[in-house]
Structures are given as C-alpha cells and as structure tokens.
C-alpha positions as CSV (number, residue, x, y, z in Angstrom):
1,M,34.0,20.6,18.2
2,K,31.2,20.5,20.0
3,V,29.9,16.3,20.1
4,K,26.8,15.3,21.8
5,K,24.7,12.0,22.2
6,Y,21.4,11.8,21.1
7,R,18.6,8.7,21.7
8,A,15.5,7.9,19.8
9,P,13.2,5.0,18.8
10,T,14.1,5.7,15.5
11,M,16.3,7.2,13.3
12,P,14.0,10.2,11.3
13,E,13.0,11.2,15.2
14,V,17.2,10.8,16.2
15,M,18.0,13.2,12.9
16,K,14.9,15.8,14.0
17,K,16.5,16.3,17.1
18,V,20.3,16.2,16.0
19,R,18.7,18.9,13.5
20,N,17.2,20.7,15.8
21,E,19.7,21.5,18.1
22,L,22.9,21.4,16.2
23,G,21.5,22.7,12.5
24,T,21.8,21.5,9.3
25,D,26.0,21.9,9.9
26,A,26.0,18.9,12.1
27,V,27.6,15.7,11.3
28,I,26.9,12.4,12.2
29,L,30.1,11.0,13.6
30,N,28.3,7.3,15.1
31,S,25.6,5.4,15.6
32,K,24.0,2.0,16.7
33,E,21.6,0.7,18.2
34,V,21.2,0.0,21.9
35,H,18.8,-2.0,24.6
36,E,18.1,0.1,28.0
37,G,15.3,-0.5,30.4
38,G,13.8,-3.9,30.8
39,F,13.4,-6.2,33.7
40,L,16.1,-9.3,34.6
41,G,17.3,-9.0,31.3
42,M,14.0,-8.6,29.5
43,F,11.8,-6.7,27.8
44,K,14.3,-4.3,26.5
45,K,13.1,-1.3,24.6
46,K,15.4,-0.6,21.4
47,S,16.6,2.4,20.5
48,I,18.6,4.6,17.9
49,E,22.1,5.9,19.4
50,V,23.3,8.6,17.4
51,V,26.7,10.6,18.3
52,A,26.5,14.0,16.0
53,A,29.0,16.9,16.0
54,I,29.4,20.7,15.0
55,D,32.1,22.9,14.7
56,P,31.1,26.2,16.6
57,E,33.6,28.0,15.4
58,P,33.2,30.4,12.0
59,K,35.4,30.1,9.0
60,R,38.0,32.5,8.7
61,T,39.7,32.4,5.3
62,Q,39.2,30.6,1.9
63,Q,41.6,27.9,3.1
64,N,39.5,27.2,5.8
65,H,37.0,26.3,3.9
66,A,38.0,22.6,3.0
67,A,36.1,20.1,4.6
68,P,38.0,18.4,7.8
69,T,39.5,15.4,7.3
70,T,38.6,11.7,8.7
71,E,41.9,11.4,10.6
72,K,40.9,15.1,12.4
73,I,37.7,13.9,13.3
74,N,39.3,11.1,14.7
75,K,41.3,12.9,17.0
76,E,38.9,15.6,18.2
77,V,36.2,13.0,18.7
78,S,38.6,10.6,20.6
79,E,39.7,13.2,22.8
80,S,36.7,14.5,23.6
81,K,34.5,11.8,24.0
82,Q,36.4,8.6,23.2
83,I,34.5,7.7,20.5
84,K,35.6,5.9,17.1
85,P,33.9,6.7,14.2
86,S,33.7,4.4,11.8
87,Q,36.0,4.3,8.7
88,N,33.9,5.8,5.8
89,V,31.9,8.0,8.2
90,Y,32.8,11.1,6.8
91,E,31.5,10.6,3.5
92,E,28.5,9.0,4.2
93,L,27.7,11.6,6.4
94,Q,28.1,14.8,4.2
95,E,25.5,12.7,2.2
96,L,23.8,13.2,5.6
97,K,24.2,16.9,5.8
98,K,23.5,17.5,1.9
99,L,19.9,15.7,2.5
100,M,19.4,18.0,5.7
101,K,20.1,21.3,4.0
102,N,17.6,19.8,1.1
103,Q,14.7,18.9,3.1
104,P,12.2,21.4,3.3
105,T,11.5,23.1,7.1
106,N,8.1,21.9,7.6
107,S,8.8,18.5,6.8
108,S,9.7,16.0,9.6
109,V,10.5,13.2,7.2
110,L,13.8,12.7,7.1
111,Y,15.9,9.4,5.4
112,P,19.2,8.5,4.5
113,G,20.8,8.3,1.3
114,V,19.2,5.8,-1.1
115,L,16.2,5.6,1.4
116,H,15.5,8.8,0.8
117,K,14.8,8.3,-2.6
118,L,12.9,5.2,-2.1
119,Y,10.5,7.6,0.5
120,T,10.1,9.8,-2.6
121,H,9.4,7.1,-5.2
122,L,6.9,6.0,-2.6
123,I,4.9,9.4,-2.5
124,N,5.1,9.4,-5.9
125,H,3.2,7.1,-6.4
126,E,0.6,8.0,-4.2
127,V,1.5,6.3,-1.5
128,S,0.3,7.9,2.1
129,E,2.8,9.8,3.6
130,H,1.6,7.4,7.1
131,I,2.0,4.4,4.7
132,A,5.1,5.1,3.3
133,K,7.4,5.9,6.7
134,R,5.4,2.8,8.2
135,L,7.7,0.5,5.5
136,I,10.9,2.8,5.3
137,D,11.0,3.2,9.0
138,P,12.4,-0.5,9.4
139,L,14.5,0.0,6.9
140,V,17.0,2.6,8.3
141,E,18.2,0.1,10.4
142,H,19.8,-2.3,7.9
143,Y,21.0,0.9,6.3
144,Y,23.1,2.0,8.9
145,I,24.2,-1.6,9.5
146,A,25.2,-2.1,5.6
147,K,27.2,1.7,6.6
148,G,24.7,2.8,3.4
149,D,26.6,1.1,1.5
150,I,23.5,0.0,-1.1
151,D,21.9,0.4,-4.0
152,L,18.2,1.1,-4.8
153,E,18.0,-2.5,-6.5
154,T,18.8,-3.3,-2.9
155,A,16.6,-1.4,-1.4
156,R,14.4,-2.3,-3.5
157,E,14.3,-5.9,-2.3
158,W,14.3,-4.5,1.4
159,L,10.9,-3.1,0.5
160,K,9.5,-6.4,-0.9
161,D,10.6,-8.0,2.0
162,R,8.9,-5.1,4.4
163,L,5.5,-5.6,2.2
164,F,5.6,-9.3,2.2
165,S,5.7,-9.1,5.7
166,E,2.6,-6.4,6.0
167,L,0.1,-8.2,3.8
168,E,0.4,-11.4,5.8
169,G,-2.2,-12.8,7.3
170,I,-4.4,-10.5,4.5
171,P,-6.5,-13.1,2.9
172,F,-6.0,-12.9,-1.6
173,G,-7.4,-14.8,-4.2
174,G,-10.7,-15.2,-6.0
175,I,-14.4,-16.9,-5.4
176,D,-13.7,-20.1,-3.5
177,F,-17.8,-21.1,-4.2
178,K,-18.4,-21.3,-0.8
179,K,-21.3,-18.7,-0.7
180,K,-23.6,-19.2,-3.7
181,Y,-24.0,-15.3,-4.4
182,I,-21.7,-12.8,-5.4
183,H,-22.4,-8.9,-5.5
184,L,-20.1,-6.7,-7.5
185,V,-20.7,-3.7,-5.9
186,G,-18.6,-0.3,-7.0
187,P,-19.6,3.3,-8.6
188,T,-20.3,3.3,-12.3
189,G,-18.0,3.3,-14.7
190,V,-15.4,1.3,-12.8
191,G,-15.8,-1.9,-14.8
192,K,-18.2,-4.1,-12.9
193,T,-20.4,-5.9,-15.4
194,T,-17.0,-6.7,-17.7
195,S,-15.5,-8.0,-14.4
196,I,-18.7,-9.8,-13.8
197,A,-18.5,-11.6,-16.9
198,K,-14.7,-12.7,-16.9
199,I,-15.7,-14.1,-13.3
200,A,-18.5,-16.0,-14.7
201,A,-16.3,-17.5,-18.1
202,D,-13.7,-18.7,-14.9
203,C,-16.3,-20.4,-13.6
204,V,-18.0,-22.0,-16.8
205,L,-15.0,-22.8,-18.5
206,N,-12.3,-23.7,-15.8
207,H,-15.1,-25.0,-12.5
208,R,-17.6,-26.3,-14.6
209,K,-20.1,-24.6,-12.2
210,K,-23.8,-23.4,-13.3
211,V,-24.1,-19.7,-13.3
212,A,-26.8,-17.4,-13.6
213,F,-27.0,-13.4,-13.3
214,I,-28.8,-11.2,-12.0
215,T,-28.8,-7.1,-12.8
216,T,-30.2,-4.7,-10.4
217,D,-28.2,-1.4,-12.4
218,T,-31.6,-0.5,-14.1
219,F,-30.2,3.3,-14.6
220,R,-27.8,2.3,-17.5
221,I,-29.8,0.1,-20.0
222,A,-26.4,-0.2,-21.4
223,A,-25.2,-2.0,-18.8
224,I,-28.0,-4.0,-18.7
225,D,-27.6,-5.2,-22.8
226,Q,-24.4,-5.3,-22.1
227,L,-24.5,-8.4,-19.2
228,K,-27.0,-10.3,-21.9
229,T,-24.6,-10.2,-24.4
230,Y,-22.4,-11.6,-22.0
231,A,-25.1,-14.3,-20.7
232,K,-25.9,-15.4,-24.4
233,I,-22.1,-16.0,-25.2
234,L,-21.7,-18.0,-22.1
235,D,-25.0,-19.6,-21.9
236,V,-26.3,-18.9,-18.8
237,P,-29.4,-17.3,-17.5
238,V,-30.1,-13.5,-16.4
239,E,-33.1,-11.9,-14.7
240,V,-33.3,-8.1,-14.6
241,A,-34.4,-6.9,-10.9
242,Y,-36.2,-3.3,-10.9
243,N,-37.1,-3.4,-7.1
244,L,-36.4,-5.6,-4.3
245,N,-39.3,-8.0,-5.2
246,D,-37.4,-8.4,-9.0
247,Y,-34.4,-9.7,-7.0
248,K,-36.3,-11.9,-4.4
249,N,-38.1,-14.1,-7.4
250,A,-34.9,-14.3,-9.7
251,K,-33.0,-15.3,-6.5
252,E,-35.8,-18.1,-6.0
253,K,-35.6,-18.8,-9.7
254,F,-31.7,-19.8,-9.4
255,S,-32.0,-21.9,-6.6
256,D,-30.4,-24.9,-8.7
257,C,-27.3,-22.9,-9.5
258,D,-23.7,-23.2,-8.0
259,V,-22.9,-19.3,-8.6
260,V,-25.4,-16.3,-8.9
261,L,-23.4,-13.3,-10.2
262,V,-25.2,-9.9,-8.8
263,D,-24.3,-6.4,-11.1
264,T,-25.5,-3.9,-8.9
265,A,-25.7,-0.2,-9.4
266,G,-23.2,1.7,-7.3
267,R,-26.2,4.8,-6.5
268,N,-28.1,2.5,-4.6
269,F,-25.4,1.2,-1.6
270,K,-25.9,5.0,-1.0
271,D,-29.6,4.7,-0.5
272,E,-29.4,3.4,3.5
273,N,-33.1,2.0,3.2
274,Y,-32.5,0.4,0.1
275,V,-29.2,-1.4,1.5
276,R,-31.5,-2.4,4.9
277,E,-34.6,-3.6,3.0
278,L,-31.4,-5.9,0.7
279,K,-30.7,-7.6,4.4
280,E,-34.3,-8.7,4.6
281,I,-34.0,-11.0,1.6
282,V,-30.4,-11.5,1.7
283,D,-28.5,-12.9,4.3
284,F,-24.8,-11.0,3.8
285,E,-22.9,-13.0,6.7
286,E,-24.4,-16.4,5.3
287,E,-25.2,-16.3,1.7
288,V,-23.6,-13.3,-0.2
289,E,-20.2,-12.1,-1.0
290,T,-19.3,-8.8,-1.8
291,Y,-16.1,-7.4,-3.7
292,L,-16.0,-4.2,-4.0
293,V,-14.9,-3.1,-7.9
294,L,-12.1,-0.6,-7.8
295,S,-10.4,1.8,-11.0
296,I,-6.4,1.7,-10.3
297,T,-6.6,5.0,-12.3
298,S,-8.6,6.6,-9.4
299,K,-7.1,9.2,-7.1
300,A,-6.0,7.5,-3.9
301,K,-8.0,9.6,-1.7
302,D,-11.3,8.9,-3.7
303,I,-10.6,5.6,-4.2
304,E,-10.3,5.6,0.2
305,A,-13.7,7.6,-0.1
306,I,-15.6,5.2,-2.3
307,Y,-14.4,2.0,0.1
308,Q,-16.1,4.3,3.3
309,Q,-19.6,4.6,1.1
310,F,-19.7,0.6,0.6
311,N,-19.5,0.3,4.5
312,G,-23.0,-0.5,5.1
313,V,-22.5,-3.9,3.7
314,P,-19.3,-6.3,4.5
315,I,-16.5,-6.3,1.8
316,K,-14.9,-9.2,1.8
317,R,-12.2,-8.6,-1.1
318,L,-11.3,-5.9,-3.6
319,I,-11.2,-6.0,-7.0
320,F,-8.9,-3.5,-9.2
321,T,-9.5,-2.6,-12.6
322,K,-7.5,-1.2,-15.3
323,V,-4.0,-1.9,-13.9
324,D,-2.6,-1.4,-17.4
325,E,-4.1,1.9,-17.5
326,T,-1.2,2.9,-15.2
327,A,2.0,2.7,-13.5
328,H,1.4,3.8,-9.8
329,Y,-0.1,1.5,-7.5
330,G,-0.1,3.4,-4.5
331,A,-3.9,3.1,-3.7
332,M,-3.8,-0.8,-3.7
333,I,-0.9,-0.6,-1.0
334,N,-3.1,2.1,0.8
335,M,-6.0,0.1,1.2
336,M,-4.5,-3.4,2.1
337,M,-2.5,-1.7,4.7
338,K,-4.8,0.6,6.0
339,Y,-7.8,-1.6,6.4
340,H,-6.3,-4.8,6.4
341,I,-8.1,-6.0,3.4
342,G,-6.9,-8.1,0.6
343,A,-7.7,-8.4,-3.3
344,A,-9.6,-11.0,-5.4
345,Y,-8.7,-10.3,-9.0
346,L,-6.5,-7.5,-11.1
347,T,-8.4,-6.8,-14.5
348,D,-5.7,-5.3,-17.1
349,G,-8.1,-4.9,-20.9
350,Q,-11.4,-5.5,-22.1
351,N,-10.9,-8.8,-23.4
352,V,-13.1,-11.4,-21.5
353,P,-12.1,-14.1,-20.2
354,D,-8.7,-13.3,-20.7
355,D,-7.5,-9.6,-18.9
356,I,-8.1,-10.8,-15.9
357,R,-5.8,-12.5,-12.9
358,E,-6.3,-13.8,-9.4
359,A,-4.5,-11.8,-6.9
360,S,-1.9,-12.8,-4.4
361,P,0.6,-11.1,-2.5
362,E,3.8,-11.8,-4.9
363,R,1.5,-10.6,-8.0
364,I,0.8,-7.4,-6.1
365,V,4.1,-6.9,-4.8
366,S,6.0,-8.1,-7.9
367,R,3.8,-5.2,-10.3
368,F,4.4,-2.6,-7.1
369,V,7.5,-2.7,-7.0
370,G,8.4,-3.1,-10.5
371,G,6.2,0.5,-11.1
372,L,9.3,2.0,-9.0
373,S,12.2,0.5,-10.6
374,D,10.6,2.0,-14.4
375,E,11.1,5.7,-13.1
C-alpha cells in the first residue's frame, strides 16, 4: 500500500491533490488541521493535512475483491507511517471514494458527504459557484471535526451561521425618513408602482407622514392611472413629470411634504444624458435615496445585469418583489454577498398595503434556507 501525506489551505484543495496523484481509488486514512510558519509563535498559517493511501497491486481473484478491513488498514499504515486512523475512517472514506468517482472530470469542486449535497442545493437555487464555495468551504473543517457524523439538517444550521456571518455589517431595512425623496428604479414589470403604493401606505397609516407621489414613467399610461388610483385611495397628491422641468416644478410644489415617492421609468436611467440632467436638479447625495426594485423570479444573471444598468446613480438598497412566486432565492444571496448591499423590502403579493415585509438578515436567511429544506 502506498501512503502519502498532503497539505493545502482547504479540504477541497487537498482532495484535488489526492485525486490528481493517487486517482479515484485512493482512501483517506486521516485528516487534521495543522498550523505552520509564523514568527515567534504568531501569524501561523492554517492548513489541512490529509493522509491518503492507494493499493498499487492489481486485483487477482474474485475473493480478493472484498474491501480491506479497518484492522488491515490500521496495521499497514502503522507499519509504514505510524499513523492511526479514526475508528470509523474506512466507512467515512469509502463515501469519499464514491463521491470522487461520481465527480465530473472537469470540475474542481469536491465536498465530503452531506456538504456536497448542500453545495448542490445551493447551485440548484441559482447561487453562483463562487458564492456557494465561499459558503461551504469553511464548513469542511466542521465536518471533519464531527467525523462526518452529521445530517442535512445540521448542515443547514451551519449554513445559516455562515450566511449571518457574511451578511453582518450590511445595512438592511426600509426607509428611515432621513431623506425626503425616495426614488424607486428598475426595469418595467418588476412591480415598482405597486411597491411605491405599499411603502406610501406604511408611511401614511403607520408613521403619520405627509406623502406625495411623482411619476416619471410616462411611457406607460397604465402606470400613471395605477398610481393616480393609489393616490386617491390614500388621499395623497400626485404629479406627472413628462420632463425634467415638470419634475422640478413638482419638487417645489411638494416642499411641505415629509416624503415624496418617485415612480421612475427604468428606460430613462439607461440614458446617460437623462441621469446627468437629473443630477443637476436633484442632489442624490443629500436629498435622495434610491432603491432598485428587482423581481426574484428573474434569472440570477439577468438580475446582476440590471444592477449594472443602474450604476449611474447611488443605489442604497434593493427591493425584491414576487418572492411568493418562487422557492429559489439564490439571486438575493449573490447580490448581497458580491456587492455588499442589503435589502429594504420583500414583497409577496399584489395586496396594498399588506403584501410587503421589511427586510432583515433573519427574514432572508430563514426564507432561503427554508427553501432548501423543501427539496
């Protein structure tokens, strides 16, 4: 039996080395965390050390096809490297062998046991490969400390902790009335107008604020009529701005209001001249908070492309709509972790003002991990 020791910063990297050198028939005899380098005992780098083995002798007879016993492995390893495997090492590592064989040859992602199943869940829920690895890699150490004796529910709890750690420090929550003008931007059809009505209802009914509407979405007559209907129900004024001069006049007309909610046409913000001229009459840093409205039913790549389209204005937070129409929330996680941007609201229906929830890490993590458990 050929026995060799490998080291790498992470378990997936170690496993890749084992597979490349010893092949998919190798078994892992032992693994542990080691610290090396540093200066005066400080700044040591953590690595994962794995001892792997392969039997180079060809199989001779049908009787020799039986798997070696744990006792035999213990004896051979002790004689060659004086390494003592854990009690259940053979059963655990047979599972790793099976995982290696089933892994596509062009893939560098390999996780032991239930962690690979959790990784697959993340990918199926449109979490990007980079983000999924960022979430799962730190869990490998926990897995081996637990000697692989965990179930999917435990792994999901670990994932929750990882998500909370990644989202720590990212601002969440709805408008805080520190700025007067609230712009909702986003592509057509994501629910900007309905979201504005829900936010307005919360401002009027729960916070007793004096609210007004401005709409610049003059490309769709239905959007104007819809906003006017909401304005009548809530008893708040509304102005239609067909151009920047109209917007300026409406801004002056509503000078005594606490909050002015602005419904925008997404196509305008693709026009650099429009954005530049708008910045001439609105101070985006001092007066305005801009929220990007995204439908969670859109593809993850499309959502990221939309975010890039609106990078001409400072986006404070995201609003995710139609969360009741899908069980896949990976795009939310991608956006938050990649761009370090939080969410303001989640909307889950057409009812005004009921179907809106203020976003929080707890609400998002619970919904996301709960979706994984439904599979």
